N, C-alpha and C positions, 0 to 999 in steps of 0.2 A: 239135317235140312235147315233147321233154324240157324245153326252156326254159319252155314254157307250164305244164308240170307243176310246175316249181320255183316259178314265180310263184304258181300256185294254192296250193301248200303254204305259201308265205310269207304269203299273205292269210289262210289258215286259221289259221296260227299267231298272226297278229296279233289275230284275233278272240277267241282264248282267253287272250291274255296277261293281261288284268285279273284272271283267275281264278287265275293262277299266281304273280304277283309281288307284293311288298309295295308300299305307296303310294309310298315314296320312289323305288323302282326304276321304277314306272309313270310318275312325273314325269319322270325322265330319258329314258324311252323316248318320251314325248310330245314332248319338246323335240327328240330325235333325229329323229323322223318329220317334224316341221316343217322342220328343216334339210334333210332328205332331199327334201322337196317344193321347197324353195328351190334346192337343187343341180340338181334335174331341170329347173327353169325356165331356169337358165343353160345347160344342155346343149342346149337348142333353138338357142341362138346359137353356142356354142363347138363342140359336137360335130356339129351338122347343117348349119351355115351357115358355120362358121369365122369367126365374128365374135367376136373376143376382147374381153371387157368387163372393165375394171378397176374399174368403178363399179356393179356390180349391186346393191350395198347400197342404192342409191337406190330400187329397186323394193321391197325389204324394208321400208325406213324409211317410204316413202310409204304402204304398206298398213298398217303398224303405227300411224302417227300419224293417218291418216284414220279408221281404225276406232276408235281411242281417243277422238277428239273426238266422233264420232257416238254412241258408247255413253255418253259422259259427259253430253252435252247433249240427247239425244233418247231418249225412252222407247220403244225399239224392241226386238223380240225379237232374240236373239243372231244367228241365221243371217241375218236381214235386215240387221242392222248390218254384218256381215262382207261381204255382197254389195255394199252401198252403198260401203263403204270400198274394195273392189276396183275398183268402177266408177269412182270418183273417181281412183284411181291410173292406170287405163287411159287416162282422158281426159288426164291430165297427161303420160302417156307418149307421146302422139301428137306434140306439138311436139319432145319430146326425141328421138324416133326420126327425125323429119324432119331435125333438125340433125345428129345423129350420122352418119346414113347419107350425108351429103354428102361424108364422108371415108372412107378405107379404111385397113386395116392399123393401124399404130401410132397414127395420127391418130385413128382411130375409138376405139381403146382409151383414149386420153387424153381425148377428149371425154366418154366415159362416166364416167371418173373425175372430170372437172370438174363434171358434173351432180350426182354424189354429194356432192362437196364443197360445191356450191352449196346442196344440200338441208341439209347440216350447218350452213351459215352462216345459212340462213333460219330455222332453229330458234331461233337467238339473236336474229335481227332481230325476230321476232314473238313474243317471249317471253311476252307477255300471254296468248296463246292456247296456246303450246307449252310454257310453263314454263321455257324457256331451258335453262341447264345442269342445272337440277333435274329436268327431264323432267316427265312427267305420271304421277301415282300415283293409287291408288284407283279404277282402271278396273273397272267392274262386269262381272259375267258374268250378264246378265239371263236370265230364263226364255225358253224357246222359244215357238213359236206355241201359242195356246190355254192359256197359262200353264204349260206343261210345264216342270218343273225338271230334266229329264234331263241337260242339258248343264252343270248347276251342280256335278254330282259329278265326281270325277276320272275314273272309268271312263266316264261318259257323254261327257265331253269327249274322251277317248281315241278313242271310236268316231266322234265328229265328225271328228277329225283323220284317222283311217283312211279314212273315207268320202271326204273331200276329196282325200286322197292318191291313193287308188285311182281315183276319178273323173277326177282330173287326168291320171293316167298313161294311162288308156284314151283320153282325149281327145287327149293328145299323141301317143299311138301312132297314132291315126286320122289325125292331121295329117301325121306324117312318112311314113306309108305311102301317102298320097294323091298325086295328081298334083302338088299343091302341094309336098309333101315331095320329090318327084323334082326339081322345079326348085331347091329349096334345096340338094339334093345336087349339082346341076349348078353352082350358085354356089360351093359349097365346093370342088369339084374344078377348075373352070375358069370363072370368071365372064365372061371375055371371050368365050369360045365360047358360053356360055349367052345372053349379050346378042346375039351375032351371029345366034342362032337366032330372035330376035324377042321375047325376054322382057324385060320391064321389071324388071331385076334390083334396082334401087333400091326399087321398090314392094314386091317380095318381102322385101327386107331390112327395110324399114320394118315390114311386117306381122309378121315373126318377132320383131323387137325389142319391138313392142307386146304380142305374145302372151307373150313371156318376162317382160315387166314385169307382165302380168296374173297369171301363175302365181306369180311372185316376190312380188307384193303380197298374194296369197292366203296365202302362208306368213307374211308379216308380220302380216296381219289375224288369223290364227289364234294367233300368238304373243301379241298384245296382251291379250285377255281371259284367256289362260292364265297369263301372268306378272302381270297386273294393274298393269303399269308399263311405260312406254317412256322412252327416254333418247336424247339426240343421238348416242350411240355407235353406234346402229344404222346411221348413215349413213357411218361412217368407213371408210377404205380397207382396214383390217384385216378387216372383215366380208366385203368383196369378195374379199380374198385367201383367206380361209378357205373360202368357197364354191367358189372356183376349184380349190383343193386337193381338195375333196370330189369334184368332177367328174373330176379326173385320177385320183385313187385309185380311184374306182368304175368308171371306164371311160367316156370321152367318146364320144358318138354312140350310146348304147345306151338312154337314159332310165332303165332299171331300175338300171344301174350307179351313176349319181350318187346315186340314192336309197340304195343300199347303202353308198356312200362317205360320205354324210352321216351315216348311222346309225353306221358304223364310226368316223368321225372323232369324233363327240360322245361315244360310249361309251368309246373309248380315251382320249380327253382326260380324262374324268372319272376313270377308273380309275388312270391314271398320276399325276394330280395328287394322289390320295389316298395314293400309295405313296412318291413322292419329289418333292423340289423341282426336280429336274433333268428333269422330264417334258418341257419343251420340246425339250431336246436329244435325248431318246429319240424323241419324236414326229417331229422333223425328220429323224432318221436313218431312221425308218420310211418317211417320204415319199420320201426319196432312194432307198431300196431299191425302192419301188414303181416309180419312174420308170425306174430302171436295169434291174431284173430282171423287172418285170411292167408294161410300158408300156400294155397293154390293160386294166389295172386289175382290180378284184375280179371283175367280171362276165366279163371275158375269161378269167380263171383258171378260173372255174366252167364256162363253156361249153367251154373247152378240155378240161377234165376229163371232161365228159359225152361229148364227141366221141370221146375216147380210149377210152371204154367201149363204143362202138358196135362190133358185130362187123364185121370187114372181110371182104368177099366173097372166098372162096377160102381163108380161114384155118380153116374148120371141117373136119369129117371128110371131107366130099365134096371140099373143096378140097385136103386133104392127099392123098386118093386120086388125084385128077386129076394132082397134081404127081408122085406116085410113078409113075403110069402113063406120064407124059411122060418 
């Protein structure tokens, strides 16, 4: 109950943020929320199925480039362009999931990395469409349905990102708490036993990889019109490493934790880079501290704090009297 209250308070705070912060800060928050969504998509694989991906940047880059090309070449409302970009990414994710899930463990992780690097190479191979190393600039942010220009303002786009983030979280929560999610938990804990019970574990893993690509591509699709620019660097392994760190810092296997980890990562990186040139050293030390001292991440710390605040039966006045009587 307390966790639901915290989530409700976070959503309420997000709704009033545009009224409280300047434009530059709002820009940072929008980017942080997009990366929070990106981190949550990876959590479906890492936290709930124990499928470690070193190439989840492929999902982000696919969504970004697909949406960029659609918005540039077709006169479509912004939400429709984003939906089509995500749909294209999901279709491409199907053969990727089929190939990657033929392996397990380190081999699976290396295959995901290979596909991300393949996407990076394809950007240069088809530079007439993708712009090559120059990327694609001047990406418009078209009006919404019926000519509404709500999404063209910074605050309007913020609410679009919040809507996608909250909607994605609720959908992911429904997935992991369903019987489908129970099978994913079985794969995470003991895939051999789950397979012996009659479940086609590879089909489940393929499904969760495709879903993770879908939500990850949504993050990339939201980034494209927000930044107005996409570049091949969206596919590099450093992006995959950053989002994996966000999942670990936030708390794998919680959904809400990676969102908080993404927001924390982006805002801390921005603040440290303004203060000192040694910010990577400080940031790395912070990550090490989380791994060693708070392995359950930010959300684990919060839930642990709330549980410690709950009254323990027998610790009140009646409990004290009963102990005295005994």
